[in-house]
C-alpha positions as CSV (number, residue, x, y, z in Angstrom):
1,M,102.7,99.6,97.0
2,R,105.7,100.3,97.7
3,R,105.8,97.8,100.6
4,R,104.3,95.1,98.6
5,L,106.7,95.0,96.2
6,L,109.2,94.9,98.3
7,A,108.1,92.3,100.6
8,L,107.1,90.5,97.0
9,S,110.7,90.5,95.8
10,L,112.4,89.6,99.3
11,S,110.2,86.4,99.5
12,V,111.3,85.7,96.2
13,T,115.0,86.1,97.2
14,V,114.5,84.2,100.4
15,A,112.7,81.7,98.5
16,V,116.1,81.3,95.9
17,L,118.3,81.7,98.8
18,A,116.3,78.7,100.7
19,A,116.4,76.4,97.6
20,L,120.4,77.1,97.4
21,V,120.9,76.8,101.4
22,V,118.6,74.0,102.6
23,P,120.0,71.3,100.0
24,L,124.0,72.6,101.7
25,V,123.3,71.9,105.2
26,A,121.1,68.9,104.7
27,A,124.6,67.3,102.5
28,Y,126.4,68.7,106.0
29,A,124.6,66.9,108.2
30,E,124.6,63.6,106.0
31,Q,128.4,64.3,105.8
32,R,128.4,64.2,109.8
33,A,126.6,61.3,110.1
34,V,128.3,59.1,107.1
35,R,131.7,60.0,108.3
36,L,131.0,59.1,112.3
37,H,129.4,55.4,110.9
38,E,132.5,55.2,109.1
39,E,134.6,55.9,112.0
40,R,132.5,53.7,114.6
41,L,132.4,50.9,111.9
42,A,136.3,50.8,111.4
43,A,136.4,50.5,115.5
44,A,133.8,47.5,115.6
45,T,135.7,45.5,112.4
46,R,139.0,45.9,114.6
47,F,137.5,44.4,117.9
48,A,135.3,42.1,115.8
49,T,138.8,40.3,114.0
50,L,140.3,40.3,117.3
51,A,137.7,39.2,118.8
52,G,137.6,35.8,116.3
53,A,141.2,35.6,116.5
54,P,142.1,31.9,117.7
55,G,142.3,32.0,122.1
56,I,140.4,35.0,122.2
57,D,137.1,33.7,120.7
58,S,137.0,31.4,124.0
59,D,137.7,33.9,126.3
60,P,136.6,37.2,125.2
61,A,137.1,38.8,128.9
62,L,140.6,39.7,127.1
63,L,138.6,42.7,125.4
64,A,137.4,44.4,128.2
65,A,140.8,46.6,128.4
66,D,140.6,47.2,125.0
67,L,136.7,48.0,124.9
68,E,137.0,50.3,128.2
69,R,140.3,52.6,126.7
70,Y,138.2,53.1,123.4
71,D,134.9,54.3,125.0
72,A,137.7,56.5,127.8
73,V,138.9,57.8,124.2
74,T,135.4,58.7,122.7
75,T,133.6,59.5,125.7
76,T,130.2,59.1,123.5
77,T,130.5,55.3,123.0
78,R,129.7,52.4,124.8
79,T,130.9,49.0,123.0
80,F,129.3,45.5,123.4
81,V,130.9,42.2,122.3
82,L,127.8,40.1,121.7
83,D,127.6,36.1,121.5
84,A,125.8,34.4,118.6
85,D,122.4,34.3,120.6
86,G,123.0,37.9,121.4
87,S,124.0,37.7,124.8
88,V,126.3,40.2,126.0
89,L,130.4,39.0,126.5
90,A,132.0,42.1,127.3
91,P,131.9,43.8,129.3
92,A,130.9,41.6,131.3
93,G,128.3,41.5,133.6
94,T,126.5,44.9,131.3
95,T,123.4,44.7,129.3
96,L,122.7,46.2,125.9
97,P,120.7,49.6,126.5
98,A,117.1,49.8,126.4
99,D,114.8,52.2,124.2
100,V,117.3,52.5,121.6
101,A,115.8,53.3,118.4
102,G,117.2,50.4,115.7
103,L,119.2,48.6,117.8
104,D,117.5,45.5,118.1
105,D,117.6,45.7,114.1
106,A,121.2,46.5,113.9
107,V,122.1,43.2,116.6
108,R,119.7,40.6,114.2
109,D,121.6,42.3,110.8
110,A,125.2,42.5,112.5
111,L,124.6,37.9,113.8
112,A,123.0,37.6,110.4
113,G,126.5,38.2,108.7
114,T,125.4,41.8,108.2
115,P,127.3,45.4,108.6
116,T,124.9,48.1,109.8
117,S,124.5,51.4,107.0
118,P,124.9,54.5,107.5
119,P,122.1,56.1,109.4
120,E,119.7,59.0,108.5
121,P,121.4,62.8,108.7
122,L,122.2,64.0,112.3
123,W,119.4,66.9,111.8
124,P,119.5,68.5,115.7
125,W,115.8,68.3,116.9
126,N,116.7,64.4,116.4
127,D,118.8,62.9,119.7
128,D,118.4,59.2,118.8
129,P,121.9,58.0,119.2
130,V,123.5,56.2,116.2
131,V,124.0,52.4,116.5
132,V,127.0,50.5,114.7
133,A,126.8,47.0,114.8
134,T,129.0,43.9,112.5
135,P,129.7,40.6,113.1
136,I,132.7,38.3,114.9
137,G,133.4,35.3,112.0
138,R,135.8,32.8,110.9
139,D,135.6,30.3,108.6
140,A,132.4,31.4,107.3
141,Q,131.0,31.1,110.6
142,V,129.5,34.0,112.4
143,L,130.5,34.1,116.0
144,G,128.4,37.1,117.2
145,A,129.0,40.2,117.0
146,V,130.3,43.8,117.9
147,L,127.9,46.6,118.8
148,L,128.8,50.8,119.2
149,V,126.2,52.8,120.8
150,E,127.3,56.4,119.6
151,Q,125.4,59.2,122.0
152,T,125.0,62.6,119.0
153,D,125.0,65.4,120.9
154,D,128.0,67.0,120.3
155,Q,127.4,66.1,116.1
156,R,123.8,67.5,116.4
157,R,125.2,71.0,118.0
158,A,127.6,71.0,115.7
159,V,125.0,70.9,112.7
160,A,122.6,73.3,114.5
161,T,125.8,75.9,114.7
162,R,126.3,75.3,110.8
163,M,122.5,75.3,110.3
164,A,122.3,78.8,112.4
165,L,125.4,80.5,110.8
166,A,123.9,79.9,107.2
167,A,120.3,81.2,108.7
168,G,122.6,84.1,109.8
169,A,124.2,84.5,107.0
170,G,121.6,84.6,104.6
171,A,119.8,87.0,106.6
172,L,122.4,89.3,106.7
173,F,122.2,88.9,102.3
174,V,118.9,89.2,102.0
175,A,119.0,92.7,104.3
176,A,122.2,94.0,102.2
177,L,120.3,92.8,99.0
178,A,117.2,95.1,100.3
179,W,119.1,97.8,101.0
180,L,121.2,97.9,98.4
181,V,119.7,97.2,95.1
182,G,115.7,95.6,96.5
183,V,115.1,99.5,97.9
184,P,116.6,101.6,95.0
185,L,115.1,99.3,92.2
186,V,111.7,99.1,94.2
187,G,112.0,103.2,94.4
188,W,112.7,103.5,91.2
189,V,109.9,101.5,89.2
190,V,107.2,103.1,91.9
191,R,108.6,106.5,92.8
192,P,107.1,107.8,89.0
193,V,104.5,105.3,89.8
194,E,103.2,107.2,93.2
195,E,103.8,110.7,91.6
196,L,100.9,110.3,88.7
197,D,99.3,108.6,91.8
198,E,99.2,112.1,93.5
199,R,98.9,114.1,90.7
200,A,96.0,112.5,89.2
201,R,94.3,113.2,92.3
202,D,95.0,116.8,92.3
203,L,93.2,117.0,88.5
204,A,90.3,115.0,89.8
205,R,90.0,118.0,92.7
206,G,90.3,120.6,90.0
207,R,93.8,121.7,90.6
208,T,96.1,121.7,87.6
209,P,99.6,119.8,89.2
210,P,102.8,120.6,87.7
211,A,105.0,119.1,85.3
212,G,106.2,115.4,86.5
213,R,109.6,114.6,86.7
214,I,110.7,112.0,83.5
215,E,112.1,108.6,85.4
216,G,111.9,105.3,86.0
217,P,111.6,102.1,83.9
218,P,111.0,103.2,79.8
219,E,107.0,102.5,79.7
220,L,106.9,104.9,82.9
221,R,108.7,107.6,81.4
222,R,106.3,107.5,78.0
223,L,103.5,107.1,80.9
224,V,104.6,110.2,82.9
225,E,105.3,112.4,79.4
226,S,101.8,111.2,78.1
227,F,100.6,112.5,81.2
228,N,102.2,115.9,81.4
229,A,101.3,116.3,78.0
230,M,97.3,115.9,79.4
231,A,97.7,117.9,81.8
232,A,99.4,120.6,80.5
233,S,96.4,120.5,77.5
234,V,94.1,120.7,80.8
235,E,95.6,123.8,82.0
236,H,96.1,125.7,78.8
237,S,91.8,125.0,78.3
238,Q,91.1,126.1,82.0
239,R,93.0,129.2,81.9
240,Q,91.6,130.1,78.2
241,Q,88.6,129.7,80.4
242,R,89.4,132.3,82.9
243,E,91.3,134.8,80.7
244,L,87.4,134.6,78.6
245,V,85.5,135.1,82.1
246,A,88.1,137.9,83.0
247,D,87.7,139.8,79.8
248,V,84.5,139.5,79.2
249,S,84.0,141.2,82.6
250,H,86.5,143.8,82.3
251,Q,85.1,144.8,78.7
252,L,81.1,144.9,80.7
253,A,82.4,147.1,83.4
254,N,84.1,149.9,81.4
255,P,80.3,150.2,80.0
256,L,79.1,149.8,83.6
257,T,81.1,152.5,85.3
258,A,80.2,155.0,82.3
259,L,76.2,154.1,82.4
260,R,76.6,154.7,86.1
261,L,77.6,158.0,85.8
262,R,75.5,158.9,83.6
263,L,72.7,157.5,86.1
264,E,73.7,159.9,88.7
265,G,74.1,163.0,86.9
266,I,70.0,162.1,85.9
267,G,69.5,160.7,89.5
268,T,69.6,164.2,90.9
269,D,66.5,165.5,89.1
270,D,64.8,161.9,88.8
271,P,64.6,160.1,92.4
272,A,63.2,157.4,90.2
273,V,66.8,157.0,88.3
274,E,67.6,155.6,92.6
275,A,66.2,151.6,91.8
276,V,68.4,151.6,88.1
277,L,71.8,152.8,90.3
278,A,70.7,149.9,92.0
279,E,70.6,147.2,89.8
280,T,74.0,149.1,88.5
281,D,75.2,148.2,92.1
282,R,73.8,144.4,91.9
283,L,75.3,144.1,88.3
284,A,78.9,145.2,89.5
285,R,78.9,143.3,92.1
286,A,78.1,140.2,90.1
287,L,80.8,141.0,87.6
288,D,83.3,140.9,90.3
289,A,81.8,137.5,92.0
290,V,82.0,136.3,88.7
291,I,86.4,136.9,87.7
292,E,86.8,135.8,91.6
293,V,85.3,132.6,90.7
294,S,86.6,132.4,87.6
295,R,90.0,133.1,89.0
296,A,89.5,129.3,91.3
297,G,92.4,127.3,90.4
298,G,94.8,129.2,88.5
299,F,98.6,129.7,89.4
300,D,98.4,133.2,89.8
301,R,97.8,133.4,93.9
302,V,100.6,133.9,96.1
303,A,101.1,132.5,99.7
304,V,102.9,134.6,102.0
305,R,103.3,134.8,106.1
306,V,100.5,136.5,107.6
307,D,99.1,137.2,111.2
308,A,95.6,135.0,110.4
309,A,94.7,136.7,114.4
310,A,94.9,139.9,113.4
311,Q,93.2,139.7,109.8
312,V,90.1,138.0,111.5
313,R,90.4,140.9,114.5
314,E,90.5,143.6,111.3
315,R,87.6,142.3,109.8
316,I,85.1,142.0,112.3
317,E,85.8,145.7,113.5
318,L,84.9,146.3,110.1
319,W,81.5,144.6,110.3
320,A,80.7,145.2,113.8
321,P,78.9,148.2,113.4
322,L,76.3,146.3,111.1
323,F,75.9,143.7,113.6
324,G,75.6,145.9,117.1
325,D,75.9,143.5,119.9
326,R,74.9,140.6,117.7
327,L,78.4,140.0,116.3
328,V,80.3,137.7,119.1
329,A,83.9,136.9,117.7
330,R,86.4,134.5,119.8
331,V,90.0,135.2,118.3
332,P,93.0,134.6,120.4
333,D,94.9,137.8,121.7
334,G,97.8,136.6,120.4
335,P,99.9,136.5,117.0
336,L,98.4,133.1,114.8
337,P,101.3,132.8,111.8
338,A,99.9,130.5,109.0
339,V,101.1,130.9,105.3
340,L,98.2,132.5,103.3
341,E,97.0,134.2,100.2
342,E,97.3,137.7,101.6
343,D,93.8,138.4,100.9
344,L,91.8,134.8,101.8
345,L,91.0,135.4,105.3
346,A,89.4,138.6,104.4
347,T,87.8,137.4,101.1
348,V,85.9,134.1,102.7
349,L,85.0,136.2,106.2
350,D,83.5,138.6,104.0
351,A,81.1,136.8,102.0
352,L,80.0,134.4,105.5
353,L,79.2,137.6,107.0
354,D,77.6,139.3,104.3
355,N,75.5,136.4,103.8
356,A,74.7,136.3,107.5
357,L,73.8,139.8,107.0
358,K,71.2,138.6,104.5
359,Y,69.8,135.6,105.5
360,A,70.3,135.8,109.4
361,A,68.8,139.4,110.1
362,D,68.6,140.3,113.1
363,A,70.2,136.9,114.1
364,A,73.2,136.4,116.7
365,V,76.1,135.3,114.5
366,E,79.9,134.0,116.3
367,V,82.8,133.9,114.4
368,D,85.4,131.6,116.2
369,L,89.1,131.3,114.6
370,H,91.4,128.5,116.6
371,R,94.5,126.4,115.6
372,D,94.2,122.5,115.5
373,P,97.4,120.7,114.7
374,G,98.7,122.0,111.3
375,H,95.9,124.3,110.6
376,V,93.6,126.9,110.8
377,V,90.2,126.7,111.9
378,L,87.5,129.4,111.4
379,V,84.4,128.7,112.2
380,V,81.2,131.3,110.9
381,R,77.6,130.0,112.6
382,D,74.7,132.5,112.6
383,H,71.3,131.3,114.7
384,G,69.0,132.8,111.9
385,P,66.6,130.3,110.3
386,G,69.1,128.5,108.8
387,V,68.5,125.5,106.7
388,D,68.3,121.7,106.7
389,D,70.5,119.3,106.1
390,A,69.7,118.7,102.9
391,E,69.4,122.6,102.0
392,A,72.8,122.5,103.7
393,A,74.6,119.9,101.1
394,A,73.6,121.8,98.0
395,L,74.8,125.0,99.3
396,G,78.3,125.9,97.5
397,H,77.2,125.5,94.3
398,R,77.5,128.2,91.6
399,F,74.7,130.6,91.3
400,R,72.7,128.2,93.7
401,R,70.4,130.0,96.2
402,L,67.3,128.7,97.6
403,E,63.4,129.9,96.5
404,R,62.6,131.1,99.9
405,H,65.6,133.7,99.5
406,A,65.0,134.7,95.7
407,D,63.5,138.1,97.0
408,V,67.0,138.6,99.2
409,E,70.0,140.3,97.2
410,G,72.7,138.1,95.8
411,T,74.3,136.3,93.5
412,G,74.6,132.9,95.0
413,L,78.0,132.6,94.3
414,G,79.2,133.9,98.1
415,L,80.1,130.1,99.0
416,A,81.2,129.3,96.2
417,I,83.8,131.5,96.4
418,V,84.3,130.6,99.5
419,L,84.7,126.9,99.0
420,L,86.9,127.0,96.0
421,R,89.0,129.6,97.7
422,A,89.7,127.4,100.7
423,Q,90.3,124.3,98.5
424,D,93.0,126.5,96.2
425,A,95.0,126.7,99.4
426,G,95.1,123.3,100.3
427,G,92.0,123.3,103.2
428,R,88.3,122.6,102.8
429,A,85.5,124.0,104.0
430,D,82.0,122.6,105.6
431,V,78.5,123.8,104.8
432,E,76.4,122.4,107.6
433,A,72.7,123.0,109.4
434,A,73.5,124.1,112.4
435,H,69.8,123.9,113.8
436,P,69.0,126.7,114.3
437,G,71.5,128.6,111.4
438,L,73.8,127.9,109.6
439,R,77.6,126.7,110.2
440,V,80.2,127.1,108.0
441,R,84.0,125.9,108.5
442,L,86.4,126.1,107.4
443,R,90.3,124.4,107.6
444,L,93.1,126.4,106.2
445,P,97.0,124.8,106.3
446,V,99.4,126.8,108.3
447,G,101.9,125.9,105.7
448,P,102.1,125.6,101.6
449,V,100.4,122.0,100.8
450,R,101.8,120.4,98.1
451,G,99.4,120.8,95.1
452,T,97.4,123.7,96.1
453,T,97.5,126.1,93.4
454,A,99.2,129.5,95.7
455,A,102.1,129.9,95.5
456,S,104.5,129.6,97.8
457,P,106.2,132.8,99.6
458,G,108.2,134.9,96.9
459,G,107.4,132.6,94.3
460,A,104.8,131.8,91.8
461,A,105.1,128.5,91.1
462,P,102.3,126.2,93.1
463,A,103.6,125.3,96.4
464,G,104.9,122.1,97.2
């Protein structure tokens, strides 16, 4: 939008400037033509007066020396004295040049008693000579004509130079106007719109953006104020929902802990209580997952500088005994620095390996960590039964589980947590059918990203 608006404003400026400059250049080209015609017509009139004087009219050759001197002085003019029938009288033995536009008409009009009129403007793209003719007369009788054929190369070069200067000055003026006025003015108008667009995209992705700056024209100021109020209202509503879920989970966790302690005491005498204890553990894990999901999109996360490779190696060592030799990890030996939430990689890797352990039992699992330009990429792929493409597209929704996994312990929140945490960090997570198995690919930025809900190192505000 910025480029289009600037191009439009510059186009209007160029059009207005052309409307002012073109008439001035045209007037200059016409002035050069009129002045040249007047000068040459004055010389032709003087020669016509001399040629019509008594004694000279019977011997036009007497003017030959004057004609030669005039042509030598001007260097661009050829002068002829014509008889009443159009033949050349002086200089003797010469003929009129051929293929000169307008020459025949000028001779005919001059012999009819009418001198030539000023020519068209002297444009550089037209190299025709200027023809000037005036009649020789005495006692109301036309005795002949004086004809001047003027080469206009110098005149047209002068016009071309003036046109080039006008074009150069106009270009400099437009450039200066664009730099000093156009760019700041367009930025003043467009900047609030661009920020609003970015903040609206953040809001659509579930991220509540920070309040925007109040700047720009009055209409845009009011729009920014309205958007700020709307975003604050949305964030307030989301915060209330998160706090409600957290409070309910907390209130349920305390009696659940007390219940488990009582059941453990009873379980020493009654083995049937073990199943109830397992259910309380499952409920506790579900409450923890609900709390984690409720935090998605919040501004309470803090990004710090971490070694992604070291964190992944630590989690692999923790999970390796459960997989045996079925867990294959490809992790860089050296450090892989990034600015991420402290528990991000541990949380998502635990969720993905837990899913692989439950849904791909006895199958190989691969963990790959590498760096792309600007991103840390974590890929977890199992070689279990897996899912088809349609099922993979449905995974990641809260409490969404496949029917054939109904008898497998789980809450249906593991992949949802992975996707939401990746989104909060400014990255993305893709769930794909690996044929066989399931592949989850995370792309996380190595530094804070504008619009993410994770705060920058040392602060509590959103990154960017």
